[in-house]
C-alpha positions in Angstrom: -120.6 23.0 -38.6 -123.6 24.7 -37.1 -123.9 25.5 -33.4 -127.4 25.7 -31.7 -127.8 27.1 -28.2 -131.0 26.3 -26.3 -131.3 22.9 -28.1 -133.6 21.6 -25.4 -136.1 24.5 -25.7 -139.1 24.8 -28.0 -137.5 26.7 -30.8 -134.0 25.1 -30.4 -135.4 21.5 -30.4 -137.6 22.1 -33.5 -134.6 23.8 -35.2 -132.4 20.9 -34.5 -134.8 18.5 -36.0 -135.0 20.5 -39.2 -131.2 20.9 -39.4 -130.4 17.3 -38.6 -133.1 15.9 -40.9 -131.4 17.9 -43.7 -128.2 16.2 -42.9 -126.5 19.4 -41.6 -123.6 18.9 -39.3 -124.9 20.2 -36.0 -123.5 20.8 -32.5 -126.0 21.6 -29.7 -125.5 22.9 -26.2 -127.3 21.5 -23.2 -127.0 22.3 -19.5 -128.3 19.1 -17.9 -129.3 15.6 -19.1 -132.9 15.8 -17.9 -133.7 18.6 -20.4 -132.6 16.3 -23.3 -135.9 14.5 -22.9 -137.5 17.7 -24.2 -135.7 17.4 -27.5 -136.5 13.7 -27.8 -140.2 14.5 -27.2 -140.2 17.2 -29.9 -138.5 14.8 -32.4 -141.1 12.1 -31.7 -143.7 14.5 -32.9 -142.2 14.3 -36.4 -140.9 10.7 -36.7 -140.7 7.3 -35.1 -137.0 7.3 -36.1 -136.1 10.1 -33.7 -133.3 8.2 -31.9 -131.1 8.0 -35.0 -131.6 11.8 -35.7 -130.8 12.6 -32.1 -127.5 10.5 -32.4 -126.5 12.5 -35.5 -126.3 15.7 -33.3 -123.0 16.4 -31.5 -124.1 17.3 -28.0 -121.9 19.5 -25.8 -122.5 20.2 -22.1 -122.0 23.9 -21.7 -123.3 27.0 -20.0 -123.7 30.5 -21.5 -121.8 31.9 -18.5 -119.0 29.3 -18.6 -116.5 30.7 -21.1 -114.2 27.6 -21.2 -117.0 25.2 -22.1 -118.5 27.6 -24.6 -115.1 28.0 -26.3 -114.8 24.3 -26.8 -118.3 24.3 -28.3 -117.3 26.9 -30.9 -114.5 24.8 -32.4 -115.0 24.5 -36.2 -118.3 26.3 -36.1 -119.3 28.5 -39.1 -122.9 29.5 -38.1 -124.6 30.0 -34.8 -128.3 30.0 -33.9 -128.6 31.5 -30.4 -132.0 30.3 -29.1 -131.1 29.9 -25.4 -132.7 32.3 -22.9 -134.1 32.4 -19.4 -137.9 33.3 -19.5 -139.5 34.8 -16.5 -141.7 37.8 -15.6 -140.9 37.6 -11.9 -139.2 40.8 -10.7 -137.1 38.9 -8.2 -135.5 37.0 -11.0 -134.1 40.1 -12.6 -130.5 39.5 -11.8 -130.6 35.9 -13.1 -132.3 37.2 -16.2 -129.6 39.7 -16.8 -126.9 37.1 -16.4 -128.4 34.6 -18.7 -129.9 36.8 -21.4 -127.5 39.8 -21.5 -124.2 38.4 -20.2 -124.8 35.0 -21.9 -125.6 36.7 -25.2 -122.5 38.9 -24.9 -120.4 35.7 -24.5 -122.0 34.2 -27.6 -121.3 37.4 -29.6 -117.7 37.7 -28.4 -116.9 34.1 -29.2 -118.6 34.4 -32.6 -116.4 37.4 -33.4 -113.2 35.7 -32.2 -114.0 32.5 -34.1 -114.8 34.5 -37.2 -118.4 33.0 -37.4 -120.0 33.7 -40.8 -123.4 34.5 -39.5 -125.4 34.6 -36.2 -129.1 34.3 -35.8 -130.5 35.5 -32.5 -134.0 34.6 -31.3 -135.4 37.6 -29.5 -139.0 38.5 -28.7 -141.8 40.9 -29.5 -141.3 42.0 -25.9 -138.4 44.1 -27.1 -140.5 46.2 -29.4 -141.8 49.6 -28.4 -145.4 50.9 -28.3 -146.7 53.3 -31.1 -148.0 56.7 -30.0 -151.1 55.8 -32.1 -152.6 52.6 -30.8 -154.3 52.0 -34.2 -150.8 51.6 -35.8 -149.5 48.0 -35.8 -146.2 47.4 -34.0 -143.3 46.5 -36.3 -139.5 46.6 -36.6 -139.5 50.4 -36.7 -141.5 50.9 -33.5 -139.1 52.6 -31.1 -138.4 51.0 -27.6 -138.9 53.4 -24.7 -136.5 52.6 -21.9 -138.5 54.9 -19.6 -141.8 52.9 -20.1 -143.1 50.4 -17.5 -141.2 47.5 -19.1 -141.2 44.1 -17.5 -137.9 42.4 -16.5 -137.9 39.8 -19.3 -138.4 42.6 -21.9 -135.6 44.6 -20.4 -133.1 41.8 -20.5 -134.0 40.6 -24.0 -133.6 44.2 -25.2 -130.2 44.3 -23.5 -129.3 41.1 -25.3 -130.3 42.6 -28.6 -128.0 45.5 -27.9 -125.1 43.0 -27.5 -126.0 41.5 -30.9 -126.1 45.0 -32.5 -122.8 45.7 -30.8 -121.4 42.6 -32.5 -122.4 44.0 -35.9 -120.3 47.1 -35.2 -117.4 44.7 -34.8 -117.9 42.9 -38.0 -120.3 40.1 -37.1 -123.0 39.3 -39.6 -126.3 38.7 -37.9 -130.1 38.4 -38.2 -132.6 38.8 -35.4 -136.1 37.4 -35.2 -138.8 38.7 -32.9 -141.4 36.0 -32.5 -144.8 36.4 -30.8 -146.2 33.6 -28.6 -144.8 30.5 -30.3 -147.1 27.5 -30.6 -145.5 24.1 -31.0 -145.7 20.6 -29.7 -143.4 18.4 -27.6 -142.7 20.5 -24.4 -145.8 20.6 -22.2 -144.5 21.6 -18.7 -143.6 25.2 -19.5 -144.0 27.8 -22.2 -146.9 27.8 -24.6 -147.1 24.0 -24.3 -148.2 24.3 -20.7 -151.3 26.3 -21.9 -152.6 23.1 -23.4 -152.3 21.3 -20.1 -154.1 24.2 -18.4 -156.8 24.2 -21.0 -157.3 20.4 -20.5 -157.8 21.0 -16.8 -160.3 23.7 -17.6 -160.1 27.5 -18.0 -162.9 29.6 -16.3 -161.8 33.0 -17.3 -160.7 34.9 -20.5 -159.4 38.5 -20.7 -160.1 41.4 -23.1 -156.6 41.7 -24.4 -154.9 40.4 -27.6 -152.0 38.1 -28.3 -149.6 37.8 -31.3 -149.3 34.1 -32.3 -146.9 32.2 -34.6 -146.2 28.5 -35.4 -142.8 27.2 -34.3 -142.3 25.6 -37.7 -142.7 29.0 -39.3 -140.1 30.5 -37.0 -137.6 27.7 -37.7 -138.2 27.9 -41.5 -137.7 31.7 -41.5 -134.6 31.4 -39.4 -132.9 28.9 -41.7 -133.9 30.8 -44.8 -132.4 34.0 -43.4 -129.2 32.3 -42.5 -128.8 30.8 -46.0 -129.6 34.1 -47.7 -127.6 37.3 -48.1 -129.8 39.4 -45.7 -127.7 40.6 -42.8 -127.9 43.0 -39.8 -131.7 43.2 -39.9 -134.5 42.0 -37.6 -137.9 40.7 -38.4 -141.2 40.5 -36.4 -142.7 37.0 -36.6 -146.4 37.1 -35.8 -148.7 35.1 -38.1 -152.0 36.4 -36.6 -153.3 38.7 -33.8 -156.0 37.1 -31.8 -158.1 38.2 -28.8 -157.3 36.2 -25.7 -160.9 35.0 -25.7 -160.6 33.4 -29.1 -157.2 32.0 -28.2 -158.4 30.3 -25.0 -161.5 29.0 -26.6 -159.4 27.5 -29.4 -157.0 25.9 -26.9 -160.0 24.3 -25.1 -161.4 23.0 -28.3 -158.1 21.6 -29.3 -157.9 19.4 -26.2 -161.7 18.7 -26.0 -162.2 20.7 -22.9 -164.8 23.3 -21.9 -164.1 26.9 -23.1 -163.9 29.8 -20.6 -167.2 31.6 -20.0 -166.3 34.5 -17.8 -164.5 37.8 -18.5 -161.7 38.6 -16.0 -162.0 42.3 -15.6 -159.0 44.6 -15.1 -160.1 44.9 -11.4 -160.2 41.2 -11.0 -156.8 40.8 -12.6 -155.3 43.4 -10.2 -156.7 41.6 -7.2 -155.4 38.3 -8.6 -151.8 39.4 -9.1 -151.7 41.0 -5.6 -153.0 37.7 -4.1 -150.4 35.8 -6.1 -147.7 38.1 -4.8 -148.9 37.5 -1.2 -148.9 33.7 -1.7 -145.3 34.0 -3.1 -144.2 35.9 0.0 -145.9 33.5 2.4 -144.9 30.2 0.7 -141.9 31.0 -1.5 -143.7 29.5 -4.5 -143.0 30.9 -8.0 -145.2 33.8 -9.2 -147.9 32.7 -11.7 -149.4 36.2 -12.3 -147.3 39.4 -12.0 -148.5 43.0 -12.4 -147.0 43.1 -15.8 -148.6 39.9 -17.0 -152.0 41.1 -15.7 -151.5 44.3 -17.6 -150.6 42.5 -20.8 -153.7 40.3 -20.6 -155.8 43.3 -21.0 -153.7 45.2 -23.6 -154.8 45.3 -27.3 -151.5 45.3 -29.1 -151.3 44.4 -32.8 -148.2 43.3 -34.6 -147.2 43.4 -38.2 -144.9 40.9 -40.0 -145.2 42.5 -43.4 -141.4 42.9 -43.6 -140.7 39.2 -43.5 -143.6 38.4 -45.8 -142.2 40.7 -48.4 -138.5 39.9 -47.9 -139.0 36.1 -48.2 -142.4 36.1 -50.0 -143.5 34.1 -47.0 -147.0 32.9 -46.1 -147.5 31.9 -42.4 -149.4 28.8 -41.3 -152.9 29.6 -40.1 -153.2 29.6 -36.3 -156.5 27.7 -36.0 -154.9 24.7 -37.8 -151.7 25.0 -35.8 -153.5 25.0 -32.4 -155.6 22.0 -33.4 -152.6 20.1 -34.6 -150.6 20.8 -31.4 -153.7 19.9 -29.3 -153.9 16.5 -31.0 -150.2 15.8 -30.3 -150.7 16.9 -26.7 -153.5 14.4 -26.2 -151.3 11.7 -27.8 -148.2 12.4 -25.6 -149.8 13.2 -22.3 
C-alpha cells in the first residue's frame, strides 16, 4: 500500500488522483474534514466520476506531529510520498514552520525507517537551492546552499526538512527528493498558485522585473511516480519547466481568465515601501502578511533554474507553460 501525506494540497491531491486512477492501493492523511473538499475539487477537474475514485482511497485522520496517529497510518505501507508542508513566508510563523516542516518530516523519516519502507519521495522546493556565484549560471542540484545568506523562513525550514531526509538515507532509507518551482495546477483556488488566478481575475495593476521558475503539477506528479517505480535512489531533481519574467507570467494569468493585464512596473523602491506598509498593517490589525521583505526581494530577482538532470535521467519533456496556464485558467472560470 502507498501512503500520501498532504493529500488535500495541490501536489498531494493530483498525485492521489493519478495513483487511485491506476488502481493503486492508497492511504492518504488529512487533518480536517473541510480540507477534503480540495481533493474533491481537484478530482472533478479530471472526471465526473470523482466520487468513486475518492471512495477508493483509505483516508486516515492524522497529524505530522502526532506520533500515535501517524504510526497507525504506516501499517502495511510499502511506499511513502511526503507532500505535506506548511507554506508561509511570514517571519512570525517561523516556529510553526519548523514544527511542521522539520519535526514533521523527521517523524515521517523515522517511521519509514522503523516500518522498513521500500522508498520515500519527498516534495521539497527550489527555495532550498543555493545561489551561484556567477548569476549567468543556472541554478541546479549542485548549487550549494549558503546558511549564512539572507534566507527566508520557509526556505530555512524546507532545507532543514531535506536534511532529515538525507539523514534517513544514512540509516538505510531509500529516497528521492524533488525540488519544484512554482507549481501550476487546477482545483485549489483560495491559496497557493491557484489564488493567483483569482487575483488576476480581479485585476493586476503592477508587474515586477524579476523571474519565476514554473512547472505543471501533472509533470511533478508524473516524475514523482516514475522515480518511485525506477531504481534511482538517494538523489534529488530540480523540476522547472520554464523560466519566465514576472511580467510575462502575470500577463499570461490575466489572459487565461479574460482580465486586463498589468501595465505598470513596480520598482524596487515601490516594493520596499509596500512591504513596510504591509508590516505596519499587520502590526495594527493582526492580519496575515501578504508581502514580506523576502517576497519583495524575490519579485525583483532574476534567478534561472535548470532541470537538465531530470530531462536526461527520465528522457522527459515538460508541458509548455503557456498551454498549462491557459488550461488552468479555463478550469478556474468553470469552477469559480
